N, C-alpha and C positions, 0 to 999 in steps of 0.2 A: 774348675774350682768355683764354688758358689759363694755369694755374699750372704751372710747370715746375721740378722739383727735380733738380739734377745732383749726384751723390754720388761722393765719393772714399772708398774703403774705409779703415778705420782702420789697417790693417797695411801701407799703401803704402810706408812707410819701414821698418817692422819686418822686412821680408824681408831687410834687410841687418844685422839685429841680431847675427848670429853672425859677421859679417865681421871680419877682422883689422884693417880700416881703418874701423870704424864711427864712430870719433871724427871722421872727415872727412865725415860725411853731412850734406848740406845740407837745411835745412828751408825750403821755399818753396812758394807756391801753384803747383799744377800748371798748366802752360800749356794742356793739353788741355781741361780743363773751362772755363777762362777763355775760350778761343777758341770753344767750343761755346755758352757762355752769351752771348757777344757776338753770335754769329750769330742765336740765337733772339730776342734783344732787338730785332733789326731788325724783327720782326713785332709789336712792342709787347706781347709776353707779359710776365707777371709771373714773373721768374726768380730762383731762389735756388741757392746752392752750399752743399752740406753737406760740408765737408771734415772728415770724421770722424777724420782723422789727428791733428788738434790738440785734439780733445775729451778731457777728463779721463774722462768716462763716455760713450763714443761711441754705444753702442747706445741708452742712455736718451735722449740728445740727438736721435738719429735718430727714435726712436719719437715723441718729443714734437713734432718738426717735422711728422711725418706726421699725427698726431692733430689738431694745432691748425691746420695750414695746408691740409691735404687737397689735395695736388697732383693735377692731372689727368694729369701725366706724370712718371715717375721714371726718370732715366737713370743707369746705373751703369757706370763704366769700370773695367776690371781687366786685370791681366796673368795669366799662367799660374799662378804660385804662389798667387794670390788667388781662384781659382775657387770654392773652398768658401765663402769669406767672402762673395763676391758672391752666391752662391746663398742664403746665409743672409739677406743684406740684401734680396734680392728676395722671399724668403718673408715677411719682416716687412712689407714694403710690401703684399703681397697680403692679409695678415691684417688690417692696419690700414685699408687703403684698397682694398677689393675691386674697385672699378670703375676704378682707376687703370691706365693702360697702363704697363707696366714694360719698359724698353728696355735692352739690353746693348750695350756698345761696347768698343773696345780690340782689341789684337792677338790675344788668345786667342779672343774671340768671333768675330772676323773669320775666323780660321783654322778653327774647329770650330763653326760656327753650329748645325748640327743637334744635336750633342751638348749644347751649352749649352741649347737650347730644350727638349730632351727630358728633361733632368735638373734642371730648375729651374722657377721661376714666371715667367721672362721671357716676355713676349709677342712681342717683336720683337728681332732682332739687327741692328745697323747694321754693314754690312760695308765696311771701308775708311774713307776720308775722310768725316767725319761731319757737317760744318756744314750743307750743303744738305739732306742726308737728314733730319737731325733737324728742320730747319725745316718740311719737308713733313709729317713725322709730327705735329708739334705744331699744324699748321694743320688736322689732321683729314682729310688726303687718304686716299683708299681705298688700302689696303696694296698691292694688285696693281698700282697705278699708280706706285708709288714705286720708283725704281731704288736698288740698293745695300742691300737688306734681305733678311732671311730670317724666315719665320714659319711656324707650323704651321697646316695646314688639315686638321683631323682628326688622323690619324697621319702625314700626308704633310708633309715639310719643303719649303716653297716658297721658292726662291731667285730673286729677281727679277733683271732685267737689271743688269749691272755699271754702276756710276755712273762717268761720265767725271770725271777729275780736274779740280780748279779750276786753270786754266792761269795766270791772272793773280792772284797772291797779294795784289796791291794791292787787289783787290776785297773782301778779308776785312776785317771791322771790327776795331778794337782789342779784344783780350781784355777781358772785363768784370772788370777788377781791382777795381773799386769794390765788388764783392760779397764781397770778402774783408776780414777784419779783420787788417791787417798786423802788429799788435802781437804776435800769437801765433807769428810765424815768426822763428826765430833760428838762425843757422848758426855753427859754430865758425870761428875765424880760419884754421884749416888749409884750409878750403874757401871762405873769403870774405875780403873786406876790411872791409865795413861791413854792417850789418843795417838793414832786411830785404833779402834777396836776391830779385830778380825774374827769373824765367825768360822767355825769348823765343825765337821762331823767326824766322830770316831766309830760310830756304828749306825745301823739302820734297823728300825723295828722296835717294838716294845713288848716286853714279856708280861704285861698286865692288861686287864680287860675292863677298864673304866668305861661305863656306857656313854658318858658325855664326850669322849674322845673318839678319834678316828684313826684307823690304820689302813685306810684305803690305798695309800701309796706304798708303804713299806711293810705292812703286815706285822704279825706277832712273833715271827721267827727272827730273832735278833742275829744280824750278821755284822761282823767286826772287821775293821782294819787291824792289822797286826800291831802290837805295841811299838815295835821298831818303826813301822811306817807312820804311826801317829806322832811319835816324838820327832822323827825326821821332818814331817810336814809342819810341825809347830816351829822348828828352827828355820825352815824355809820361809814361813810366813814373816818371821822377824826380818829375814834378809830382804823381803819384798816391801818392808816399810811398816808393818803392823807392830804395835807396842804393847798390846794387851789381847789375849786370846780368850774368846768365849766359846766353850764347847756346847753346841746346840742340840745334842742328842735328846731323844725322848727319855732315855734313862742311861746315863754314863756307867752306872754300876750294875747294869743287867747281868754282867759277868764280873763279880767283885774281884776275882783273882786277876783277871786281865787289867782291870782298872788299877789295881795295886802295882802290877808290873809297869804300867805306864808311869805311875808316880815314882817308882824306884829308878826307872831309866832317866826321868827328868832330874832326879837328885844326882844320879851318877854323872850325868852329862852337864850338870850345873846350869840348867835352863835359866836364863837371866831375866826373864820377863814375867809379869803377873798373869795369872789366868783364872778363869772362873767357870762355874757350872750354873748358869742362870736359868736353865729350863728344868732343872730339878733332878733329884735322885729319888728312888723309891725307898720308903721307910724300911721295907723288908730286906733290902739288898745291901745294907750298909752295916759297918761295925766301927768300933773305936779305932782300930788299927788303920782302916782306910782314911779316916779323917785326919789322923796324925800324919800319915804319909802324904796326903794331899797338901796339907799346910806346909810341911817341910819341902815339898816340891814347888811351892810358889802359888798354890791356889789360895785365893783370899775370900771367896764367897761361894756358898752352896745354897741351892733352893730346894724347897720341899713342897710337894702337892699335898697339903693338909686338908683343905676343902671344908671340913666340918668337924665339930666336936661330938656330934651325935652318932653313936654306933649304929643306930638304925638307919639314919640317913646315909652314912657311908656304905652300909650294906645294900641299900636301894640302888646305888650307882656302881656296884661292883668294886668298890674301893676297899680292899681287904686289909684294913688296918684299924687299930684301936687308939683312943686318946693316950693310953699309957705307952704304947709303942712309939707314937708320934713324939711324945715328950722325951722319951729316952734318946731317940735319934737326934732331935734338935739339940738336946743338951750335950750329947757327945761331940757334935760339930762345934758348938759354942766353946766347950772346954778345950778343943783343939786350937782355938784361936781364930776360927773362921767366922766371917760375917754370915748370918743366916737370914734367909728370906722365906717367908711362908705365903703360899698361895691359898686363898679361900674362895668359896663360891656361895653366893647368897641366892636362895630360892631353889635349892636342889629338890628333887622329888622327895616328898615326905617332910620337908622343912615346915616349921611353924614359927611364929614369933618367938616362942620359947626356945626352940632349938637354935635359932639365929642369935638370940641373946646369949645362950650358952656358948656358942662358937666365938662370939666377940669376947666374952670373959676368958675363954680358953686361950685365944690369941694373945691377950694381954698378959697371961700368966707364963707364956713361953719366953725363953731367952732369944727372941727374934730381933735382928737388927732392923728389918723392914717387914711389913705385912702388906699384901696386895689382895684386894677382893674384886671379884667380878660378879655380875648378875648372870645366873645360869641361863644359857641360851643353847638350845638343841640345834646344832648345825646339821644340814641334810646328810652329811657323811657319817653321822654318829648313830649308834644303836638307840640312843635316847630319842632322837628325832623319829626314827621308825616306830618306836613304841608309842610315843605321844600322838604321832600322825594316825596310827592304826586305831587309836582311841578317840579320834576326832577332835583333839585339843590343840592342833596347830591352827592358829587363827589367821596367819598371813604367810604367804610364800613370796612376798616382796623382799628379795634378798638385800635390797639397799638398807633396810632397817635392822639387819642382823648384825648388831654390834653389841658385844657383851659389856661395854662400859656406858652406853647411852641408849640401850634398847627400849622399845616400847613393848606393849603386850602382844608379842607375836605368838605366844602360846598361853594356854590357860593352865595356871597352876592349881593343883587340887585344894590347896589350903589358903593361899595368899593372893590378894589383889596386887596388881603391879605397882600401884602407888606405895604400897607397904614395902614391897621388895626394893624399890628405889629409895625409900626413906632409910631402910637399914643399910643399903649400900653406902650412902653418905655418912651415916652414923658410925659404921664400922671404922672408917679411916679417922674420923674425929676422935673416937674413943681410944684408938690405938696410939695415935701420934700426939695427942694433947694431954696425955697423962703427965703429971708433974715428975714422976720418977723417970719416965722416958725422956722428957725434955732435959732433965738434969744430966742424965748419962750422955745424951746426945751433945749437950753443950760442951762437956769436958772432952769428949771424943773429937769434936770439931776444933777445939782449941789445940789439942795435941796434934791433929793432922792438918791444921791450917784451912779447914773447910767452913768456918763459922759464917763468913759473909755469903758464901755460895748457898748455904742452907737457909739463911734468912731470906735471900732473894727467892729461893724455891718455895718457901712457905707463903710469901706474899703473892707469888704469881699463880698459885694453885687455887682452884675453886673448892672450898671445903664444905660448901653448903649441901642441902639435900638435892 
């Protein structure tokens, strides 16, 4: 039996700290590490999760765990903005536990395995979906026999055969939520109904091809858990102490009929807790019946990836939707009684000051409860990055500055200077949230729901400037 430590870097949420909507950031155990831990536990290993995000002194807590527990395997998952932090954590593990195998995972490591290995103390990179790969690593299998990894053999980076995806997600164990202390996770009412919030996945993959996004981990072939498994998992999460479920799929309605079956089962079984769809549904995959069923089943919020009001800009990034279709979908959700969230992007390929102003006006015209904008940033895992890089317009590959809420000019936009993009990023949120009509509606909603003082504090704490 091996000792396996899975690590979430301390800045996993801090990458949003400069966001204009940081008051709406949810604090919850990450489903990725929970799922990996659940898989490794199937082989009777001793597993711990070090969620450094919730530690007051994260590095000291991490070092103490390494010294006292001496894990045989340390797995660290990270995104592009957290590369330097992940390297630092790997270095600490190597110093404290020289014989430990240090494993990198996540979308950045999957995209640039050789770079990660040659610039850090990581021994192995897990490429893509990680449950079965990590199990084989922790069983001590010879590296060359394990699919879906990269490692160094001298100076040569060895990438093994691509691992086949898990086709039946019902084969996955329940994420190991018992390894988390849920009392440390608290989310604001803007992003939740009750605490603590629990994340879950019902499917993997996305059936759309937006160029700014990546499917390096799960691909475009959508795989589902069965509706019965989904509903059972939601009830089991309540038993474990969660009070609000956030489904974190790339697109919960990729199969609209399955999504409706989930809602009907929740209604039939009288699911007693609120739940939400904070990462979005696709405009093309929804209908009025779905929103009515979701609301009846306890869903209170749904998000939409709107991005732009310009048909040409949407076409540039493979976003196959029109402003008319967007308005219809958001209106259907609003009329079903759901809170609606719209995601927008400032500085998409083809954007001009005119198209951005058009997008801001469009956002204000929709029945949205919240709107969130980000500055367009081509991450190295995306088709957009590859396109811009091939044109010589990537100006920096310093991953530390790849943050879509506080980014500098890491790439050259064809029409807009970065000070202009930053100006409209701030302007977007002021225009949306400081409309008299929005403030009036929000005031009465807060009075009705008892949120007025919380919202006042949120407004005062946020930076609404440029």
